[in-house]
C-alpha positions as CSV (number, residue, x, y, z in Angstrom):
1,M,-0.1,-0.3,0.2
2,V,1.0,3.5,-0.6
3,D,1.8,6.5,2.1
4,V,1.3,10.2,1.0
5,D,3.1,12.7,3.1
6,V,2.2,16.2,1.9
7,L,5.1,18.3,2.9
8,Q,4.1,21.8,1.5
9,A,0.5,22.6,0.0
10,V,-0.9,26.0,-1.3
11,P,-4.6,26.7,-0.7
12,A,-6.4,27.3,-4.2
13,T,-7.9,30.8,-4.4
14,R,-10.4,32.1,-6.2
15,L,-11.9,35.1,-8.3
16,G,-15.4,35.4,-9.8
17,P,-16.0,35.5,-13.5
18,D,-17.9,38.5,-13.0
19,D,-15.8,40.7,-11.0
20,P,-14.9,43.9,-12.5
21,W,-10.9,42.6,-12.8
22,V,-11.7,39.8,-15.0
23,R,-13.9,41.4,-17.1
24,W,-11.4,44.2,-17.9
25,A,-8.3,41.7,-18.1
26,V,-10.7,39.6,-20.8
27,D,-11.7,42.6,-22.6
28,L,-8.3,43.7,-23.1
29,L,-7.1,39.7,-23.9
30,R,-10.2,40.0,-26.3
31,H,-8.7,43.3,-28.0
32,T,-4.9,42.1,-28.2
33,T,-5.2,38.8,-29.1
34,G,-9.3,38.9,-31.1
35,K,-9.5,35.6,-29.5
36,E,-11.9,34.7,-26.8
37,P,-10.2,34.0,-23.9
38,A,-11.2,30.8,-21.0
39,V,-11.8,32.3,-18.2
40,L,-11.2,29.9,-15.1
41,P,-12.0,31.3,-11.4
42,N,-9.6,28.9,-9.6
43,L,-6.1,28.7,-9.9
44,G,-4.7,25.9,-7.9
45,G,-1.2,24.2,-7.6
46,T,2.3,25.4,-6.1
47,L,1.7,29.4,-6.4
48,P,1.4,30.7,-3.2
49,N,-1.5,33.3,-4.6
50,D,-3.0,32.7,-1.2
51,A,-0.8,35.2,0.4
52,F,-2.5,38.1,-2.1
53,T,-6.2,37.0,-2.1
54,D,-6.2,35.9,1.5
55,I,-3.6,38.0,3.3
56,L,-3.6,41.1,1.3
57,G,-7.3,41.4,0.3
58,L,-6.2,42.1,-3.5
59,P,-7.8,40.8,-6.4
60,T,-5.5,38.4,-8.8
61,V,-5.9,37.4,-12.5
62,W,-3.5,35.0,-13.9
63,I,-2.5,35.2,-17.5
64,P,-0.4,31.6,-18.8
65,H,1.5,31.3,-21.6
66,S,1.1,28.4,-22.6
67,H,-0.2,25.6,-25.1
68,P,-1.7,22.2,-24.6
69,S,1.5,19.9,-25.8
70,C,4.2,22.4,-23.7
71,S,4.9,19.6,-21.4
72,Q,4.8,22.1,-18.3
73,H,7.5,21.3,-15.8
74,A,8.3,18.1,-17.7
75,P,11.6,17.0,-19.2
76,G,10.6,18.2,-22.4
77,E,9.1,21.3,-21.8
78,H,9.2,24.0,-24.6
79,L,7.4,27.2,-25.6
80,L,6.7,28.1,-29.2
81,G,8.1,31.5,-30.0
82,S,4.5,32.3,-31.2
83,V,3.2,31.5,-28.1
84,A,6.2,33.8,-26.8
85,R,5.3,36.5,-29.2
86,E,1.8,36.7,-28.2
87,G,2.4,36.2,-24.4
88,L,4.7,39.5,-24.8
89,R,1.9,41.6,-27.1
90,I,-0.5,40.4,-24.2
91,M,1.3,41.5,-21.3
92,A,2.0,44.8,-22.8
93,G,-1.5,45.7,-23.5
94,V,-2.2,44.8,-19.6
95,F,0.4,47.2,-18.0
96,W,-0.9,49.8,-20.9
97,D,-3.8,49.8,-20.3
98,L,-3.5,49.4,-16.7
99,A,-2.0,52.9,-16.5
100,E,-4.3,54.2,-19.3
101,H,-7.6,52.7,-18.3
102,P,-7.8,50.8,-15.0
103,P,-10.9,48.8,-14.1
104,D,-13.6,50.8,-12.7
105,A,-13.7,48.4,-9.3
106,D,-13.3,49.8,-5.7
107,R,-10.6,47.8,-4.7
């Protein structure tokens, strides 16, 4: 039989899809890429996102830059040049719009 010892755990965090920050990010992503973003309200894994959401009370929106066969965190992990370029465009748009047109969120 198998014994499992969890040495480190990070709780999942959640920001509702109707949150003003999510709507702002979705609009920005749609405008920047011309694609409809997939919105997943929960973030789990080993990122200590709960430090921002639970301790500081800040909303967080994660924008991953990946593709289904990237083998993330595996020996054959890779990033396509097209995905990297799109990620740079997205994040430039995020920072530009954050300075010029921040979300109308009272936080």
